[in-house]
N, C-alpha and C positions, 0 to 999 in steps of 0.2 A: 329347703331339703338338701342335706349333704350326705356324702358317702365316706365312711371311715373304714380303715383297716387296722387291726391290732395284731402284733406278732405273738410269738410263743409265750403264753402266760405261765405255764408250768407251776401251777399252784400258788402263784403270788397274788393272793386275793386282795391284800391291801394295796398293792401297786395297781391292780386292775381298777379298784374303786377310785384311786387317785387319778388315773388316766381318764376314766369316764367323766369325772368331775371337770378336769381340764378341757376335755372335748365339748362339754356342755351338750351332750347328745339328747335330742328330743325324740318323741314318738314318730315324727315324720322322717327322721334320718334313717339311713341304712348302715349297719355295722357288720363288717365281715371279720370273722376270727379265723386266722390263717392256720389253725391246728396247734396241737400240743398244749391243750388246756391242762392236761393231767400230769401227775408225777413230779417228783423232785422237791418242789416247794412245799410249804407247810399246809396249805389249804386248797388242794385241787378240786375236791368235791364241792366245797363252799363256792369256789369260783364258777364251777359248772352250774350250780343251782342259781347263782346270780344271773348267768346268761340265759338259763331256762326261763327266768322270769321276764325276759326282755323279748317281746314279739318281733322286734325289728332286727334281730341278730340272724345272720346267715353263717353257719359253721362249715369250714372246710376241714376234712379229716387229716390228722397228723399221724406220724408213725406211733406216737404214744397212745393215741386212741385205738389204733389198729391192734397194738399189743394188748391193750387193756380189755377190749370188748369181749373176746371169747373167755378170757380169764374171769371177768366180772360175771358173765353168765354162769360159769361153773361155781364161783363163790356164792352166787345167789341161791343155789340149790340147797335144799335141806341136806345136811350131812348124815347120810345113812350108809349102811354096808353096801347097798346097791350103787350109790353115787361114788363111793370110794373105789368100788370094783371097776367103775367106768373111767377111772383116772388112768388113761393110757399114756404111753411114752410121749406122744405128741403134746398132750396137755401139760405133762410134767415139764417138758422142755419149754413150752410157752410161759409157764409160771416162773421158771428159773430165769429165762431171758428177760421177762418183764421186771422181775425183782432186781436184776443187775442194772436195769435202766431206771431205777428210782420209784418203784411201785409202792413202797412202804406207806407213804402218806396217803396215797389214793385208797389203798386197802383199808387203812385205819379209819378214815372218814366214811368210806362206803359202808363198813360194818355198823356204824352208828346210826344209819338210816333205817327206817322201818321197811318192811318188805315191799309195800306199795311204792314208796319213793325210790327204792333200789331199782325196781323194774322200770320206773319212769326214767331214771338216769340211763339205763341200758337202752331203752327205746329211743331216747333223745340222741345218744351217740350213734345208734344204728342209722339215723337219718342224715348224718353228716354227708356233705358233697365231696366227691373226689377233686373237683375243681369248679371254679365259677368264672364266668366271663362278664365283664361290665363295660359299658361305654359311658363316659362322663365328659361333658363339654367337648364332645367330638373325639376324645382320646379313648383308645381301646386298652383294656386291661385283662390279662389272664392271671387268675389267682390260683396258685397251687401251694401245697405245704412245702415241699422240698425243692423240686425242680422238674425237669423233663428229661428223664433218662432215655437213652437210645433215641435221641432226637433225630427227626428227619422232617424237612419242610413239606414233604409230600404226605405225611401222616395226618390223619384227623385225630382229635383229642380222644375219641373213643378207642383208638388203636393202642393207646398207652396202657401199660399194666399198672396195677396198684403200686408195685415196687418202684416203677419209673417215677411216680408222682409223689410218693410219701417218704422214700428213702434216698434216692439218687440226688446228689448235690449238683447244681448247675455249674457251668464254667462261666464265672462272672466276667471274664475277659472276652466273652463271645456275645454278640448281639443275635439273639435267636430270631427275632422278628423286627422288621423295619417299621411296622405300623402298629405294634402292640407292646405294651409294657408287661414284663413278666414280674409278678409280685409274689415273693416267696418268704418263708421263714426258715426254720430247720438249721441253717448254718449261722452260728453267731457271727455278727459282723466284725468282731474282734479278730477273727481268723481269716477274713478275706484279705489276701495278700495285697490286692490293689486298692484297698480301702484307705484313703488318706485320713479318715476320721474314724479310727477303730472304736467300736462301741456306740457309734451313731448309725442311723439309717444309711445304707449304701445305695447310691443312685448314680448309675452309669451304664452305658451300653444297653439302654432300655430295661435295665434291672431296677427293681425296688426291693431291697432285702431288709426285712423288718425285725429279725431276731437279734436283739441287742443284749442277750444274756441275762434276762431278768432274774433267773434263779441262781446266778453265780455272783460271788463277791465282786463289787464294782460294776455289775451289770444293771441295766434298766429295762423296764417294759416300755415299748415304743409303739407308736401308731402314726397314721398319716391321714389327712383329709385329701381325697382325690380331686376335689373341685379346686382347692387352693394350693395344694402341695405343702401345706403347713405341717410340720412335724411336731409330735407330742412325745414327751418323755416323763416317766415317773421319776421321783427323787432317788430311786435306786433301792437295792436290797439292803435291809437293815441287818447289822451283824448280830 
């Protein structure tokens, strides 16, 4: 039985299949997805449906799921005069913000689902965790999508806001915990200044940063096995 974590998928369904094949994940293993399954890449809903079919997956919410959720609920309604009248400024702003962050592919595939499956996708996303804690081979891990904004060693995890965990980037030069590894996505490792291997998993100061820019040219989908520390990479985004 092994524990795996995969970084930001962003609709890269083929890269996801490739990584799962390389990991040789079985039903007895646990797979954590660190958020941002949706948006940008060509097949975000297809990737989501694949994960929905795997009972051993534990999802942590990313900022793209946060942006998507209320918008998908609105898009799933029957378009009537009443529903259009209920389109207030906040929802318009949410839809525009999401569109600016790569929602087109998510919306396109979502619309192709039947009503029952659209609701299943919404319900599935609604159950994503804000964070997860794991202990593997005596090592402690805290898994969050982005980081720990407004960090204080005196705070409990319940005291952090949604924004702290899904939007705020960590300081990779700072060791947040002496006895716990902070596992994150959200920040492509290509832009971590202290990363000596840009585009590879960043591991320093008790950080494990997994977003290797799968949806960008030259990027790859990345994951890690917590028991062995072995890193896994897709062959990269096809042009």
